[in-house]
DOFI-16164 format. One record per residue (C-alpha): chain; x, y, z. Coordinates in steps of 0.05 Angstrom, whole numbers. Layout:
<rs>
   unit       c1       c2       c3
      A        X        Y        Z
...
</rs>
This chain:
<rs>
   unit       c1       c2       c3
      A     -703     2079      218
      A     -764     2046      186
      A     -763     1972      171
      A     -766     1934      106
      A     -829     1952       69
      A     -874     1892       58
      A     -934     1928       29
      A     -898     1949      -35
      A     -840     1928      -79
      A     -805     1964     -135
      A     -775     1953     -203
      A     -724     2003     -227
      A     -701     2015     -297
      A     -641     2059     -312
      A     -613     2077     -380
      A     -567     2121     -419
      A     -604     2162     -471
      A     -583     2159     -544
      A     -528     2207     -561
      A     -555     2275     -577
      A     -622     2266     -541
      A     -630     2326     -495
      A     -670     2331     -430
      A     -718     2378     -467
      A     -731     2325     -520
      A     -743     2273     -466
      A     -792     2320     -431
      A     -827     2333     -497
      A     -836     2258     -513
      A     -852     2233     -443
      A     -925     2256     -438
      A     -946     2218     -500
      A     -911     2155     -477
      A     -940     2161     -407
      A    -1010     2168     -435
      A    -1000     2102     -473
      A     -974     2068     -410
      A    -1029     2096     -365
      A    -1082     2070     -412
      A    -1059     1997     -410
      A    -1111     1960     -367
      A    -1061     1912     -334
      A    -1016     1971     -316
      A    -1076     2007     -284
      A    -1094     1944     -245
      A    -1025     1922     -222
      A     -982     1983     -211
      A     -985     2032     -153
      A     -934     2080     -182
      A     -897     2092     -248
      A     -848     2150     -249
      A     -796     2176     -296
      A     -737     2217     -273
      A     -682     2244     -317
      A     -615     2275     -302
      A     -613     2350     -303
      A     -554     2390     -278
      A     -570     2463     -264
      A     -511     2478     -219
      A     -441     2494     -244
      A     -416     2429     -212
      A     -452     2362     -211
      A     -473     2326     -148
      A     -428     2268     -166
      A     -370     2317     -171
      A     -387     2347     -103
      A     -387     2278      -72
      A     -321     2258     -105
      A     -356     2205     -147
      A     -349     2186     -220
      A     -400     2216     -267
      A     -449     2166     -296
      A     -472     2161     -368
      A     -540     2137     -342
      A     -589     2195     -346
      A     -659     2167     -340
      A     -693     2126     -285
      A     -760     2091     -286
      A     -789     2074     -218
      A     -847     2025     -214
      A     -883     2004     -150
      A     -932     1949     -140
      A     -960     1904      -85
      A     -916     1846     -109
      A     -861     1829     -157
      A     -910     1784     -193
      A     -959     1841     -205
      A     -903     1886     -232
      A     -877     1830     -276
      A     -947     1816     -303
      A     -957     1889     -322
      A     -888     1901     -351
      A     -886     1837     -392
      A     -956     1847     -421
      A     -957     1852     -497
      A     -985     1923     -492
      A     -929     1948     -447
      A     -875     1912     -486
      A     -900     1947     -550
      A     -894     2015     -517
      A     -825     1996     -489
      A     -801     1974     -558
      A     -822     2041     -588
      A     -787     2078     -531
      A     -724     2037     -539
      A     -723     2053     -613
      A     -725     2128     -600
      A     -693     2138     -531
      A     -639     2086     -518
      A     -613     2017     -536
      A     -623     1949     -504
      A     -549     1949     -485
      A     -557     2016     -448
      A     -622     1997     -411
      A     -618     1961     -344
      A     -678     1936     -303
      A     -681     1902     -235
      A     -733     1886     -182
      A     -721     1903     -109
      A     -748     1913      -40
      A     -735     1976       -1
      A     -724     2007       67
      A     -753     2075       78
      A     -701     2115      117
      A     -734     2184      116
      A     -805     2199       96
      A     -827     2269      117
</rs>
């Protein structure tokens, strides 16, 4: 098993989409939002990765169900990587990013349904 990564850290946001917002609607809106995010200079300087992942179940039974786990209402994940927590924080608390985030919150979710945390990670498998 690999050790604790010291070259990168992550911040992870997870949220439950507004009722009635479908994965297709999320996919349709994401490119415009990502273009705004990509064009923020401090984001370009400070972040190594910014990804969006959203829940999609194509099989007749969900993975949570197969594992005997409770289904989650959370359906979207944002993964951000940077060289340090300070660089991530500087990018994500910039006025430009906060403006994009506010617009996204207005359309996609609510403050109560959005959770964000910083973390360090161990890479267990990387093929």
